[in-house]
Residue, then its C-alpha position, 0 to 999 in steps of 0.5 A: m228287876s233281874f233273875q237269880l242268876a247262875a251258870c254250870a261252871e262244867m261248861l265254861w272255861q274247862h282247862k280251869p280247876i273246878a274251884w277256879r271257875a266256881s271262884r270266878l262265877k262268884e266274882m261275877g255275881f253268878g250262882v254256880g251249877l255242878w253236874n258230875w260233883p264226884e270228880w271235883d274236889l269238893e273242900a276246894l269248891e266249899k272253900t271258895g264260898a260260892s252259892f251253888t244252885i243246882m247239882n245232880g242229885y243222885l249217881q245211881g238208878r232209874l225211876i221205871d222200876p222197883e230195883g232201879a227206884d231202891a237204887l235211886l233212894a240210896s244214891a240220892r241219900q248219899t247225894i243230900k250229904v254232899g248238897k248240905r256241905l255245899g249248901v246246894a239250893r237243888l238237886n237234879l234228878h232225870g227220868t233214866g239212869l246217869g253215865d260217863g260224866g254223869l250224863p242221862i243214858p237211854h232205855h232200850g225198849a217199850f215204855t209202858p203204864k206200869m212204868a209210868l206208875c213206878a215213876r210217880d211212886t218213886l218220885h213220891r219216895i224222893c219227896d219223903l226223903a226230901e222233906a226228912e232232910g229239908v232239901v228239894f229235888t228237881l226234875e229236869n226235861l231233855n231232848p230226844l236228839d241229845h238224849p234219845g231214849c231217855p224215859f219221861g224227857s220231854t217237857a210233857d212228861v216232866l209236866g205230868l210227873v211233877s204236877a202229878v206228885n204236887r209236893p214242894q219237895l220236887r219241882i220241875n228243872l225247865d230246860l228251854y234249849h232241850t224244850q226248844i229243840g224237843e216241843g218249842d212253844l217256850i212261853r206257852w211251856c213256861e206258862a204250863c210249868h209255872p207253878w211247878i219250876g224250881e229253876v229256868q235253864v237255859a241255852d240257844n239252839p242250835g249250839r248250845c251257846q249263849p243267848g243270842t247265838g241262835e234263834i231263841n228270843y230269850v229277852g222275849i222269854a225273860n219278860a213273859l217270865a216276869a210278867m207271869g210272876y216268876h222270880g227264881p233262879v235262871g241257870l245258863e247251862a251252854f258253853a261259851r261261843g267266844e270268851e267266858e266273861a262275854a258270854l256271861e254278860a250276854f246272859r246277865s244281859a238277856f236276863t236283866i229286866 
């Protein structure tokens, strides 16, 4: 069997136009992930006919306070329109707002139980919106080295929130590169998150490049995911060490069983 494979277009062929990257991924049989979609020519992307698997589901707002939650909902409403235009399968969220390049920004200050309650309530509001619009959001885990100070960044925090909300409109974007840095024990985290996984994202560590360039046994993880019954999307969110085509083939090989 093989999983539904995709790759983040923004991390590959960075000297090429984004529509060229999407077209090349389509030619190679991969879906396409996006980050900061406002930077791109949406009409050109639409014309590629690529399968867009995931993109940032908001541009403003945050989970942890009422003002941020209102901004997040307003931003998500606008993003849903773009997602539907491109046929995006999943709209991705983080526990914090977004900064330059669509990257999560840190939160400065202490975290409180009130913030956790607000985050849960905000995600229920997101699910209400998603249910009305017929879309799915994911919440992604992050690691504390690349994204210090991001609230609800750990795999444990993301699992806690998504499982507490426990609605089909909200899934986990389980990024195993981040889990490896933050917590390790990847197969057991896959098992714990499995009922709520919407997508698995991968890159090797250190370096955030394709499988086979670092310490993670992705062949073993692929077999474990298959054994637990996961047949959903797996996205390469990695830079290429060497030629992009070779990196993508290494990814395909690791996740073809």
